[in-house]
N, CA and C atoms of all chains as a GROMACS GRO file, in nm:
protein
  594
    1MET      N    1  11.399  -2.569   3.575
    1MET     CA    2  11.286  -2.606   3.588
    1MET      C    3  11.285  -2.744   3.517
    2SER      N    4  11.249  -2.850   3.553
    2SER     CA    5  11.230  -2.979   3.506
    2SER      C    6  11.107  -2.982   3.423
    3VAL      N    7  11.126  -3.096   3.334
    3VAL     CA    8  10.995  -3.102   3.235
    3VAL      C    9  10.866  -3.172   3.324
    4ALA      N   10  10.767  -3.133   3.283
    4ALA     CA   11  10.647  -3.169   3.356
    4ALA      C   12  10.609  -3.313   3.342
    5ASP      N   13  10.559  -3.373   3.444
    5ASP     CA   14  10.514  -3.524   3.404
    5ASP      C   15  10.404  -3.528   3.302
    6ALA      N   16  10.427  -3.605   3.190
    6ALA     CA   17  10.335  -3.623   3.108
    6ALA      C   18  10.197  -3.647   3.134
    7GLU      N   19  10.191  -3.757   3.214
    7GLU     CA   20  10.050  -3.820   3.253
    7GLU      C   21   9.971  -3.711   3.358
    8LEU      N   22  10.063  -3.644   3.444
    8LEU     CA   23   9.985  -3.544   3.530
    8LEU      C   24   9.947  -3.419   3.421
    9LYS      N   25  10.018  -3.384   3.348
    9LYS     CA   26   9.990  -3.273   3.252
    9LYS      C   27   9.857  -3.295   3.162
   10GLN      N   28   9.856  -3.429   3.124
   10GLN     CA   29   9.740  -3.466   3.031
   10GLN      C   30   9.597  -3.468   3.128
   11LYS      N   31   9.622  -3.520   3.276
   11LYS     CA   32   9.517  -3.510   3.358
   11LYS      C   33   9.472  -3.358   3.375
   12VAL      N   34   9.551  -3.271   3.409
   12VAL     CA   35   9.519  -3.135   3.414
   12VAL      C   36   9.447  -3.071   3.307
   13GLU      N   37   9.492  -3.087   3.170
   13GLU     CA   38   9.420  -3.064   3.067
   13GLU      C   39   9.285  -3.109   3.044
   14GLU      N   40   9.263  -3.231   3.067
   14GLU     CA   41   9.131  -3.278   3.083
   14GLU      C   42   9.046  -3.218   3.188
   15LEU      N   43   9.106  -3.187   3.289
   15LEU     CA   44   9.027  -3.107   3.420
   15LEU      C   45   8.973  -2.988   3.359
   16ILE      N   46   9.077  -2.924   3.286
   16ILE     CA   47   9.061  -2.779   3.255
   16ILE      C   48   8.940  -2.775   3.136
   17ALA      N   49   8.962  -2.898   3.048
   17ALA     CA   50   8.832  -2.913   2.966
   17ALA      C   51   8.706  -2.922   3.004
   18ALA      N   52   8.702  -3.008   3.121
   18ALA     CA   53   8.578  -3.059   3.151
   18ALA      C   54   8.497  -2.970   3.245
   19ASN      N   55   8.576  -2.865   3.300
   19ASN     CA   56   8.527  -2.771   3.411
   19ASN      C   57   8.520  -2.632   3.355
   20PRO      N   58   8.396  -2.576   3.314
   20PRO     CA   59   8.405  -2.455   3.269
   20PRO      C   60   8.469  -2.346   3.356
   21VAL      N   61   8.461  -2.369   3.489
   21VAL     CA   62   8.511  -2.271   3.593
   21VAL      C   63   8.598  -2.369   3.675
   22LEU      N   64   8.737  -2.356   3.679
   22LEU     CA   65   8.812  -2.447   3.756
   22LEU      C   66   8.920  -2.376   3.843
   23LEU      N   67   8.937  -2.380   3.965
   23LEU     CA   68   9.025  -2.307   4.049
   23LEU      C   69   9.130  -2.419   4.084
   24PHE      N   70   9.253  -2.377   4.078
   24PHE     CA   71   9.369  -2.457   4.149
   24PHE      C   72   9.393  -2.373   4.260
   25MET      N   73   9.394  -2.434   4.378
   25MET     CA   74   9.411  -2.367   4.495
   25MET      C   75   9.492  -2.440   4.619
   26LYS      N   76   9.528  -2.382   4.696
   26LYS     CA   77   9.596  -2.413   4.822
   26LYS      C   78   9.508  -2.448   4.915
   27GLY      N   79   9.454  -2.563   4.955
   27GLY     CA   80   9.343  -2.617   5.040
   27GLY      C   81   9.224  -2.652   4.954
   28THR      N   82   9.121  -2.620   5.031
   28THR     CA   83   8.977  -2.628   4.985
   28THR      C   84   8.907  -2.518   4.998
   29PRO      N   85   8.772  -2.514   4.908
   29PRO     CA   86   8.711  -2.397   4.938
   29PRO      C   87   8.644  -2.393   5.086
   30GLU      N   88   8.630  -2.498   5.121
   30GLU     CA   89   8.596  -2.491   5.293
   30GLU      C   90   8.704  -2.451   5.382
   31MET      N   91   8.826  -2.501   5.344
   31MET     CA   92   8.932  -2.470   5.429
   31MET      C   93   9.060  -2.430   5.338
   32PRO      N   94   9.059  -2.312   5.319
   32PRO     CA   95   9.163  -2.265   5.219
   32PRO      C   96   9.296  -2.260   5.316
   33ARG      N   97   9.398  -2.270   5.247
   33ARG     CA   98   9.530  -2.288   5.328
   33ARG      C   99   9.618  -2.175   5.274
   34CYS      N  100   9.590  -2.064   5.237
   34CYS     CA  101   9.648  -1.968   5.203
   34CYS      C  102   9.573  -1.857   5.132
   35GLY      N  103   9.590  -1.744   5.189
   35GLY     CA  104   9.541  -1.610   5.194
   35GLY      C  105   9.489  -1.574   5.054
   36PHE      N  106   9.574  -1.596   4.948
   36PHE     CA  107   9.532  -1.570   4.816
   36PHE      C  108   9.416  -1.658   4.774
   37SER      N  109   9.434  -1.784   4.801
   37SER     CA  110   9.344  -1.899   4.740
   37SER      C  111   9.199  -1.839   4.807
   38MET      N  112   9.213  -1.794   4.934
   38MET     CA  113   9.088  -1.781   5.002
   38MET      C  114   9.022  -1.652   4.938
   39ARG      N  115   9.099  -1.575   4.896
   39ARG     CA  116   9.037  -1.437   4.816
   39ARG      C  117   8.958  -1.475   4.695
   40VAL      N  118   9.037  -1.562   4.637
   40VAL     CA  119   8.974  -1.615   4.503
   40VAL      C  120   8.820  -1.679   4.531
   41VAL      N  121   8.833  -1.763   4.633
   41VAL     CA  122   8.720  -1.846   4.682
   41VAL      C  123   8.616  -1.736   4.721
   42GLN      N  124   8.648  -1.632   4.781
   42GLN     CA  125   8.551  -1.539   4.847
   42GLN      C  126   8.480  -1.487   4.707
   43VAL      N  127   8.559  -1.453   4.627
   43VAL     CA  128   8.497  -1.379   4.498
   43VAL      C  129   8.411  -1.474   4.430
   44LEU      N  130   8.459  -1.602   4.400
   44LEU     CA  131   8.373  -1.682   4.315
   44LEU      C  132   8.238  -1.707   4.413
   45ASP      N  133   8.258  -1.728   4.537
   45ASP     CA  134   8.125  -1.750   4.618
   45ASP      C  135   8.041  -1.629   4.624
   46SER      N  136   8.106  -1.522   4.625
   46SER     CA  137   8.003  -1.385   4.601
   46SER      C  138   7.918  -1.371   4.469
   47LEU      N  139   7.976  -1.426   4.390
   47LEU     CA  140   7.901  -1.448   4.245
   47LEU      C  141   7.810  -1.549   4.232
   48ASP      N  142   7.812  -1.634   4.333
   48ASP     CA  143   7.734  -1.750   4.345
   48ASP      C  144   7.754  -1.840   4.215
   49VAL      N  145   7.866  -1.874   4.172
   49VAL     CA  146   7.911  -1.951   4.049
   49VAL      C  147   7.956  -2.087   4.081
   50GLU      N  148   7.917  -2.165   4.010
   50GLU     CA  149   7.952  -2.309   4.019
   50GLU      C  150   8.101  -2.323   3.998
   51TYR      N  151   8.186  -2.415   4.067
   51TYR     CA  152   8.314  -2.418   3.998
   51TYR      C  153   8.378  -2.529   4.055
   52GLY      N  154   8.467  -2.597   3.984
   52GLY     CA  155   8.552  -2.728   4.040
   52GLY      C  156   8.679  -2.662   4.106
   53ALA      N  157   8.723  -2.723   4.236
   53ALA     CA  158   8.845  -2.693   4.296
   53ALA      C  159   8.941  -2.781   4.313
   54ILE      N  160   9.056  -2.767   4.267
   54ILE     CA  161   9.168  -2.857   4.281
   54ILE      C  162   9.279  -2.820   4.400
   55ASP      N  163   9.306  -2.908   4.489
   55ASP     CA  164   9.395  -2.871   4.610
   55ASP      C  165   9.522  -2.910   4.534
   56VAL      N  166   9.607  -2.800   4.558
   56VAL     CA  167   9.742  -2.838   4.472
   56VAL      C  168   9.839  -2.880   4.571
   57LEU      N  169   9.825  -2.864   4.691
   57LEU     CA  170   9.924  -2.875   4.796
   57LEU      C  171   9.976  -3.026   4.799
   58PRO      N  172   9.906  -3.138   4.768
   58PRO     CA  173   9.947  -3.270   4.764
   58PRO      C  174  10.054  -3.289   4.658
   59ALA      N  175  10.055  -3.213   4.567
   59ALA     CA  176  10.151  -3.238   4.441
   59ALA      C  177  10.192  -3.090   4.394
   60LEU      N  178  10.222  -3.004   4.484
   60LEU     CA  179  10.255  -2.873   4.464
   60LEU      C  180  10.355  -2.855   4.315
   61GLN      N  181  10.478  -2.915   4.345
   61GLN     CA  182  10.602  -2.904   4.268
   61GLN      C  183  10.552  -2.950   4.117
   62PRO      N  184  10.505  -3.086   4.110
   62PRO     CA  185  10.460  -3.119   3.980
   62PRO      C  186  10.374  -3.062   3.922
   63LEU      N  187  10.269  -3.000   3.977
   63LEU     CA  188  10.150  -2.930   3.932
   63LEU      C  189  10.223  -2.798   3.884
   64ARG      N  190  10.310  -2.711   3.953
   64ARG     CA  191  10.371  -2.612   3.920
   64ARG      C  192  10.430  -2.628   3.779
   65GLU      N  193  10.521  -2.732   3.779
   65GLU     CA  194  10.576  -2.763   3.626
   65GLU      C  195  10.464  -2.779   3.526
   66VAL      N  196  10.354  -2.828   3.547
   66VAL     CA  197  10.249  -2.863   3.445
   66VAL      C  198  10.192  -2.710   3.418
   67THR      N  199  10.160  -2.630   3.518
   67THR     CA  200  10.101  -2.520   3.465
   67THR      C  201  10.201  -2.425   3.386
   68THR      N  202  10.313  -2.421   3.459
   68THR     CA  203  10.447  -2.341   3.370
   68THR      C  204  10.431  -2.379   3.233
   69GLU      N  205  10.414  -2.505   3.200
   69GLU     CA  206  10.412  -2.561   3.058
   69GLU      C  207  10.292  -2.508   2.958
   70LEU      N  208  10.185  -2.525   3.052
   70LEU     CA  209  10.045  -2.512   3.009
   70LEU      C  210  10.020  -2.346   2.977
   71SER      N  211  10.014  -2.286   3.089
   71SER     CA  212   9.981  -2.147   3.086
   71SER      C  213  10.102  -2.036   3.110
   72ASP      N  214  10.214  -2.083   3.139
   72ASP     CA  215  10.342  -1.991   3.166
   72ASP      C  216  10.295  -1.934   3.282
   73TRP      N  217  10.242  -1.994   3.406
   73TRP     CA  218  10.210  -1.934   3.524
   73TRP      C  219  10.257  -2.024   3.648
   74GLN      N  220  10.346  -1.983   3.731
   74GLN     CA  221  10.373  -2.059   3.841
   74GLN      C  222  10.302  -2.072   3.980
   75THR      N  223  10.252  -1.969   4.014
   75THR     CA  224  10.181  -1.946   4.150
   75THR      C  225  10.063  -1.998   4.145
   76PHE      N  226  10.010  -2.028   4.256
   76PHE     CA  227   9.852  -2.073   4.283
   76PHE      C  228   9.811  -1.976   4.390
   77PRO      N  229   9.692  -1.944   4.381
   77PRO     CA  230   9.567  -1.996   4.296
   77PRO      C  231   9.585  -1.954   4.139
   78GLN      N  232   9.514  -2.032   4.070
   78GLN     CA  233   9.491  -2.007   3.908
   78GLN      C  234   9.348  -2.049   3.884
   79LEU      N  235   9.292  -1.936   3.821
   79LEU     CA  236   9.125  -1.937   3.794
   79LEU      C  237   9.131  -1.996   3.643
   80TYR      N  238   9.071  -2.110   3.597
   80TYR     CA  239   9.062  -2.108   3.460
   80TYR      C  240   8.911  -2.100   3.419
   81VAL      N  241   8.874  -2.021   3.309
   81VAL     CA  242   8.741  -2.014   3.284
   81VAL      C  243   8.744  -2.063   3.134
   82ASN      N  244   8.650  -2.155   3.096
   82ASN     CA  245   8.624  -2.208   2.971
   82ASN      C  246   8.771  -2.225   2.906
   83GLY      N  247   8.835  -2.300   2.992
   83GLY     CA  248   8.979  -2.336   2.938
   83GLY      C  249   9.079  -2.257   2.929
   84GLU      N  250   9.075  -2.138   2.972
   84GLU     CA  251   9.186  -2.009   2.963
   84GLU      C  252   9.198  -1.998   3.087
   85LEU      N  253   9.344  -1.951   3.116
   85LEU     CA  254   9.374  -1.901   3.223
   85LEU      C  255   9.323  -1.746   3.254
   86LEU      N  256   9.249  -1.709   3.352
   86LEU     CA  257   9.212  -1.562   3.384
   86LEU      C  258   9.324  -1.509   3.457
   87GLY      N  259   9.368  -1.584   3.562
   87GLY     CA  260   9.487  -1.511   3.649
   87GLY      C  261   9.486  -1.576   3.774
   88GLY      N  262   9.577  -1.510   3.872
   88GLY     CA  263   9.581  -1.552   4.010
   88GLY      C  264   9.490  -1.461   4.093
   89ALA      N  265   9.511  -1.437   4.222
   89ALA     CA  266   9.433  -1.360   4.304
   89ALA      C  267   9.402  -1.220   4.269
   90ASP      N  268   9.532  -1.152   4.252
   90ASP     CA  269   9.522  -1.026   4.204
   90ASP      C  270   9.449  -1.001   4.101
   91ILE      N  271   9.472  -1.057   3.989
   91ILE     CA  272   9.381  -1.036   3.844
   91ILE      C  273   9.250  -1.059   3.881
   92VAL      N  274   9.213  -1.184   3.935
   92VAL     CA  275   9.066  -1.219   3.968
   92VAL      C  276   9.002  -1.089   4.041
   93GLU      N  277   9.054  -1.058   4.131
   93GLU     CA  278   8.983  -0.954   4.222
   93GLU      C  279   8.968  -0.829   4.117
   94GLU      N  280   9.066  -0.776   4.055
   94GLU     CA  281   9.060  -0.692   3.972
   94GLU      C  282   8.941  -0.690   3.874
   95MET      N  283   8.949  -0.806   3.825
   95MET     CA  284   8.847  -0.818   3.710
   95MET      C  285   8.701  -0.816   3.778
   96PHE      N  286   8.702  -0.880   3.931
   96PHE     CA  287   8.571  -0.876   3.995
   96PHE      C  288   8.529  -0.731   4.022
   97ASP      N  289   8.622  -0.646   4.070
   97ASP     CA  290   8.581  -0.509   4.097
   97ASP      C  291   8.548  -0.439   3.972
   98SER      N  292   8.605  -0.471   3.848
   98SER     CA  293   8.556  -0.403   3.738
   98SER      C  294   8.425  -0.457   3.671
   99GLY      N  295   8.400  -0.583   3.730
   99GLY     CA  296   8.283  -0.614   3.657
   99GLY      C  297   8.295  -0.719   3.544
  100GLU      N  298   8.438  -0.728   3.495
  100GLU     CA  299   8.465  -0.807   3.392
  100GLU      C  300   8.478  -0.962   3.436
  101LEU      N  301   8.492  -0.993   3.558
  101LEU     CA  302   8.463  -1.137   3.588
  101LEU      C  303   8.352  -1.190   3.596
  102ALA      N  304   8.218  -1.123   3.619
  102ALA     CA  305   8.112  -1.155   3.616
  102ALA      C  306   8.071  -1.173   3.473
  103GLU      N  307   8.132  -1.088   3.396
  103GLU     CA  308   8.098  -1.081   3.236
  103GLU      C  309   8.156  -1.227   3.179
  104ALA      N  310   8.272  -1.249   3.217
  104ALA     CA  311   8.343  -1.359   3.159
  104ALA      C  312   8.274  -1.499   3.215
  105LEU      N  313   8.215  -1.486   3.339
  105LEU     CA  314   8.138  -1.613   3.380
  105LEU      C  315   8.006  -1.618   3.353
  106GLY      N  316   7.942  -1.504   3.296
  106GLY     CA  317   7.811  -1.494   3.234
  106GLY      C  318   7.724  -1.486   3.372
  107VAL      N  319   7.751  -1.419   3.446
  107VAL     CA  320   7.658  -1.416   3.568
  107VAL      C  321   7.644  -1.252   3.589
  108GLU      N  322   7.539  -1.219   3.671
  108GLU     CA  323   7.516  -1.080   3.742
  108GLU      C  324   7.609  -1.050   3.809
  109GLN      N  325   7.657  -0.918   3.825
  109GLN     CA  326   7.761  -0.858   3.919
  109GLN      C  327   7.662  -0.830   4.036
  110PRO      N  328   7.702  -0.891   4.160
  110PRO     CA  329   7.618  -0.856   4.281
  110PRO      C  330   7.612  -0.713   4.315
  111GLU      N  331   7.501  -0.701   4.393
  111GLU     CA  332   7.485  -0.545   4.432
  111GLU      C  333   7.575  -0.506   4.522
  112ALA      N  334   7.580  -0.600   4.612
  112ALA     CA  335   7.677  -0.583   4.744
  112ALA      C  336   7.820  -0.537   4.724
  113ALA      N  337   7.881  -0.468   4.798
  113ALA     CA  338   8.016  -0.432   4.767
  113ALA      C  339   8.117  -0.546   4.751
  114PRO      N  340   8.206  -0.524   4.661
  114PRO     CA  341   8.285  -0.655   4.659
  114PRO      C  342   8.371  -0.678   4.786
  115ALA      N  343   8.402  -0.810   4.798
  115ALA     CA  344   8.484  -0.853   4.904
  115ALA      C  345   8.597  -0.770   4.968
  116SER      N  346   8.683  -0.729   4.852
  116SER     CA  347   8.773  -0.622   4.901
  116SER      C  348   8.753  -0.508   4.954
  117ALA      N  349   8.625  -0.452   4.887
  117ALA     CA  350   8.593  -0.332   4.952
  117ALA      C  351   8.538  -0.344   5.100
  118ALA      N  352   8.461  -0.465   5.099
  118ALA     CA  353   8.399  -0.486   5.238
  118ALA      C  354   8.502  -0.485   5.343
  119ALA      N  355   8.633  -0.541   5.289
  119ALA     CA  356   8.740  -0.571   5.395
  119ALA      C  357   8.805  -0.446   5.433
  120ALA      N  358   8.790  -0.332   5.375
  120ALA     CA  359   8.833  -0.198   5.412
  120ALA      C  360   8.764  -0.151   5.524
  121PRO      N  361   8.847  -0.091   5.611
  121PRO     CA  362   8.794  -0.051   5.734
  121PRO      C  363   8.698   0.075   5.698
  122ALA      N  364   8.584   0.048   5.779
  122ALA     CA  365   8.485   0.146   5.765
  122ALA      C  366   8.510   0.258   5.856
  123GLN      N  367   8.478   0.384   5.796
  123GLN     CA  368   8.496   0.510   5.877
  123GLN      C  369   8.394   0.509   6.006
  124SER      N  370   8.461   0.487   6.112
  124SER     CA  371   8.342   0.498   6.231
  124SER      C  372   8.316   0.636   6.270
  125PRO      N  373   8.182   0.672   6.292
  125PRO     CA  374   8.163   0.811   6.330
  125PRO      C  375   8.237   0.867   6.466
  126PRO      N  376   8.279   0.969   6.478
  126PRO     CA  377   8.354   1.017   6.600
  126PRO      C  378   8.264   1.011   6.734
  127LEU      N  379   8.329   0.973   6.813
  127LEU     CA  380   8.255   0.947   6.962
  127LEU      C  381   8.217   1.090   7.000
  128GLN      N  382   8.110   1.096   7.066
  128GLN     CA  383   8.080   1.236   7.114
  128GLN      C  384   8.039   1.214   7.263
  129ILE      N  385   8.073   1.299   7.343
  129ILE     CA  386   8.055   1.289   7.494
  129ILE      C  387   7.975   1.430   7.518
  130GLU      N  388   7.851   1.404   7.567
  130GLU     CA  389   7.784   1.508   7.600
  130GLU      C  390   7.820   1.559   7.725
  131MET      N  391  11.496  -0.359   4.082
  131MET     CA  392  11.511  -0.469   4.000
  131MET      C  393  11.400  -0.471   3.886
  132ILE      N  394  11.279  -0.444   3.934
  132ILE     CA  395  11.153  -0.421   3.804
  132ILE      C  396  11.208  -0.305   3.742
  133GLU      N  397  11.258  -0.231   3.783
  133GLU     CA  398  11.274  -0.094   3.703
  133GLU      C  399  11.395  -0.109   3.592
  134ALA      N  400  11.480  -0.206   3.654
  134ALA     CA  401  11.601  -0.243   3.568
  134ALA      C  402  11.548  -0.314   3.437
  135ALA      N  403  11.453  -0.406   3.485
  135ALA     CA  404  11.403  -0.503   3.357
  135ALA      C  405  11.276  -0.439   3.286
  136LEU      N  406  11.231  -0.326   3.325
  136LEU     CA  407  11.152  -0.264   3.259
  136LEU      C  408  11.171  -0.096   3.258
  137PRO      N  409  11.258  -0.052   3.171
  137PRO     CA  410  11.305   0.100   3.167
  137PRO      C  411  11.183   0.181   3.159
  138GLY      N  412  11.186   0.271   3.251
  138GLY     CA  413  11.099   0.373   3.235
  138GLY      C  414  10.962   0.351   3.332
  139ALA      N  415  10.964   0.237   3.403
  139ALA     CA  416  10.854   0.185   3.481
  139ALA      C  417  10.850   0.238   3.620
  140ALA      N  418  10.730   0.293   3.647
  140ALA     CA  419  10.709   0.348   3.789
  140ALA      C  420  10.669   0.243   3.872
  141VAL      N  421  10.741   0.234   3.984
  141VAL     CA  422  10.724   0.108   4.080
  141VAL      C  423  10.708   0.148   4.223
  142GLU      N  424  10.596   0.110   4.268
  142GLU     CA  425  10.563   0.129   4.410
  142GLU      C  426  10.568  -0.006   4.485
  143VAL      N  427  10.632  -0.008   4.590
  143VAL     CA  428  10.640  -0.149   4.666
  143VAL      C  429  10.617  -0.119   4.815
  144THR      N  430  10.524  -0.177   4.869
  144THR     CA  431  10.473  -0.182   5.018
  144THR      C  432  10.515  -0.295   5.074
  145ASP      N  433  10.558  -0.280   5.189
  145ASP     CA  434  10.605  -0.424   5.278
  145ASP      C  435  10.494  -0.460   5.361
  146GLU      N  436  10.411  -0.552   5.328
  146GLU     CA  437  10.278  -0.591   5.370
  146GLU      C  438  10.275  -0.632   5.514
  147THR      N  439  10.380  -0.689   5.557
  147THR     CA  440  10.402  -0.772   5.687
  147THR      C  441  10.523  -0.689   5.795
  148GLY      N  442  10.593  -0.621   5.717
  148GLY     CA  443  10.698  -0.578   5.784
  148GLY      C  444  10.817  -0.667   5.797
  149THR      N  445  10.792  -0.776   5.732
  149THR     CA  446  10.933  -0.865   5.721
  149THR      C  447  10.993  -0.861   5.586
  150ALA      N  448  10.951  -0.784   5.495
  150ALA     CA  449  11.002  -0.750   5.358
  150ALA      C  450  11.016  -0.889   5.272
  151ASP      N  451  10.917  -0.969   5.310
  151ASP     CA  452  10.918  -1.081   5.229
  151ASP      C  453  10.766  -1.087   5.167
  152HIS      N  454  10.674  -1.028   5.222
  152HIS     CA  455  10.532  -1.030   5.150
  152HIS      C  456  10.522  -0.882   5.108
  153LEU      N  457  10.524  -0.865   4.971
  153LEU     CA  458  10.532  -0.726   4.920
  153LEU      C  459  10.395  -0.734   4.828
  154ARG      N  460  10.370  -0.564   4.828
  154ARG     CA  461  10.265  -0.543   4.731
  154ARG      C  462  10.316  -0.436   4.635
  155ALA      N  463  10.305  -0.438   4.511
  155ALA     CA  464  10.378  -0.376   4.414
  155ALA      C  465  10.274  -0.331   4.323
  156THR      N  466  10.262  -0.185   4.295
  156THR     CA  467  10.214  -0.137   4.170
  156THR      C  468  10.318  -0.095   4.056
  157VAL      N  469  10.305  -0.153   3.952
  157VAL     CA  470  10.386  -0.136   3.857
  157VAL      C  471  10.307  -0.056   3.738
  158SER      N  472  10.384   0.065   3.705
  158SER     CA  473  10.308   0.130   3.572
  158SER      C  474  10.429   0.131   3.505
  159ALA      N  475  10.408   0.070   3.377
  159ALA     CA  476  10.530   0.055   3.280
  159ALA      C  477  10.478   0.085   3.124
  160PRO      N  478  10.543   0.162   3.024
  160PRO     CA  479  10.510   0.163   2.900
  160PRO      C  480  10.510   0.047   2.837
  161GLN      N  481  10.597  -0.034   2.881
  161GLN     CA  482  10.597  -0.188   2.808
  161GLN      C  483  10.476  -0.272   2.826
  162PHE      N  484  10.393  -0.202   2.897
  162PHE     CA  485  10.252  -0.298   2.909
  162PHE      C  486  10.166  -0.260   2.824
  163GLU      N  487  10.182  -0.158   2.738
  163GLU     CA  488  10.075  -0.125   2.650
  163GLU      C  489  10.048  -0.240   2.535
  164GLY      N  490   9.917  -0.256   2.534
  164GLY     CA  491   9.865  -0.363   2.446
  164GLY      C  492   9.871  -0.514   2.493
  165LEU      N  493   9.942  -0.525   2.629
  165LEU     CA  494   9.952  -0.659   2.676
  165LEU      C  495   9.829  -0.683   2.764
  166SER      N  496   9.773  -0.819   2.784
  166SER     CA  497   9.681  -0.854   2.881
  166SER      C  498   9.745  -0.852   3.008
  167ARG      N  499   9.647  -0.831   3.109
  167ARG     CA  500   9.695  -0.829   3.242
  167ARG      C  501   9.776  -0.957   3.268
  168LEU      N  502   9.766  -1.062   3.221
  168LEU     CA  503   9.844  -1.183   3.242
  168LEU      C  504   9.991  -1.176   3.209
  169ASP      N  505   9.998  -1.094   3.083
  169ASP     CA  506  10.143  -1.088   3.015
  169ASP      C  507  10.200  -0.980   3.094
  170GLN      N  508  10.116  -0.873   3.152
  170GLN     CA  509  10.184  -0.764   3.229
  170GLN      C  510  10.248  -0.823   3.332
  171HIS      N  511  10.144  -0.932   3.435
  171HIS     CA  512  10.206  -1.007   3.543
  171HIS      C  513  10.320  -1.075   3.517
  172ARG      N  514  10.330  -1.142   3.394
  172ARG     CA  515  10.435  -1.241   3.354
  172ARG      C  516  10.573  -1.154   3.351
  173LEU      N  517  10.555  -1.045   3.287
  173LEU     CA  518  10.702  -0.956   3.281
  173LEU      C  519  10.742  -0.922   3.426
  174VAL      N  520  10.661  -0.877   3.510
  174VAL     CA  521  10.690  -0.833   3.633
  174VAL      C  522  10.765  -0.944   3.719
  175LYS      N  523  10.680  -1.060   3.698
  175LYS     CA  524  10.724  -1.178   3.802
  175LYS      C  525  10.866  -1.243   3.733
  176ALA      N  526  10.871  -1.207   3.593
  176ALA     CA  527  11.018  -1.253   3.522
  176ALA      C  528  11.124  -1.178   3.598
  177ALA      N  529  11.092  -1.039   3.618
  177ALA     CA  530  11.178  -0.954   3.672
  177ALA      C  531  11.234  -0.967   3.798
  178VAL      N  532  11.129  -1.044   3.883
  178VAL     CA  533  11.196  -1.057   4.021
  178VAL      C  534  11.194  -1.190   4.050
  179LYS      N  535  11.205  -1.313   3.952
  179LYS     CA  536  11.209  -1.430   3.970
  179LYS      C  537  11.329  -1.471   4.056
  180ASP      N  538  11.445  -1.407   4.044
  180ASP     CA  539  11.554  -1.460   4.112
  180ASP      C  540  11.538  -1.451   4.259
  181ARG      N  541  11.454  -1.331   4.302
  181ARG     CA  542  11.429  -1.310   4.456
  181ARG      C  543  11.330  -1.415   4.513
  182PHE      N  544  11.236  -1.462   4.417
  182PHE     CA  545  11.161  -1.579   4.476
  182PHE      C  546  11.238  -1.712   4.475
  183ASP      N  547  11.330  -1.726   4.385
  183ASP     CA  548  11.410  -1.844   4.387
  183ASP      C  549  11.493  -1.842   4.498
  184ASP      N  550  11.552  -1.747   4.524
  184ASP     CA  551  11.645  -1.761   4.653
  184ASP      C  552  11.577  -1.729   4.782
  185GLY      N  553  11.453  -1.703   4.781
  185GLY     CA  554  11.357  -1.710   4.908
  185GLY      C  555  11.353  -1.580   4.963
  186ALA      N  556  11.397  -1.475   4.907
  186ALA     CA  557  11.385  -1.309   4.966
  186ALA      C  558  11.244  -1.284   4.972
  187ILE      N  559  11.164  -1.307   4.861
  187ILE     CA  560  11.024  -1.295   4.857
  187ILE      C  561  10.942  -1.415   4.848
  188HIS      N  562  10.859  -1.418   4.936
  188HIS     CA  563  10.732  -1.515   4.950
  188HIS      C  564  10.624  -1.482   4.870
  189ALA      N  565  10.584  -1.373   4.861
  189ALA     CA  566  10.466  -1.330   4.811
  189ALA      C  567  10.455  -1.183   4.771
  190LEU      N  568  10.407  -1.197   4.624
  190LEU     CA  569  10.402  -1.064   4.587
  190LEU      C  570  10.267  -1.031   4.527
  191SER      N  571  10.189  -0.934   4.591
  191SER     CA  572  10.074  -0.889   4.514
  191SER      C  573  10.090  -0.778   4.431
  192LEU      N  574  10.026  -0.787   4.305
  192LEU     CA  575  10.058  -0.712   4.192
  192LEU      C  576   9.954  -0.635   4.120
  193LYS      N  577   9.985  -0.513   4.119
  193LYS     CA  578   9.861  -0.442   4.015
  193LYS      C  579   9.957  -0.378   3.923
  194THR      N  580   9.913  -0.396   3.796
  194THR     CA  581   9.991  -0.345   3.667
  194THR      C  582   9.902  -0.251   3.609
  195GLN      N  583   9.958  -0.126   3.555
  195GLN     CA  584   9.903  -0.050   3.459
  195GLN      C  585   9.981   0.023   3.361
  196VAL      N  586   9.910   0.057   3.263
  196VAL     CA  587   9.981   0.145   3.151
  196VAL      C  588   9.989   0.288   3.192
  197PRO      N  589  10.098   0.354   3.184
  197PRO     CA  590  10.099   0.490   3.235
  197PRO      C  591  10.022   0.575   3.147
  198ARG      N  592   9.961   0.677   3.186
  198ARG     CA  593   9.873   0.758   3.086
  198ARG      C  594   9.946   0.890   3.070
   0.00000   0.00000   0.00000
């Protein structure tokens, strides 16, 4: 793994400092280009929280080197809250389901079932023929 | 591979797509005790890094836990 570009690294550090909730993702919230990124967008949207989003695709490898140095984390998405890496899609979803994410973001946990539970196939009632 | 890096770990891997490169793993390891989720994931990812680097795995969904 080569050394991260110092200028880009500084830019990333500034972005993380300037945005209380910042998502590094593949694609945009409107058009995620990776299922894992989409899952984090869905979680953030369901919590109705404002966040900044950075599309990493135009500079994937340089950004990977930067986040490896900053946070020891190579994969995207990455969600930063108050300057700290919370995690990728798996951790964010787990924290959402447990209510820890809402707590970290200082918002109410929504009443509705979390996105991951909603995606599970509902048990449909057996068909009846009279 | 994970079990070799984390002796005593219980690992359950599911092939998400049937192509063996998008995997879902649940890892329960005594080494996770006292670690944050981030650090638990870092341990597992470090253990499988070579398979990512050689392209055998594209995506790994991870759930980690401390055994009870």
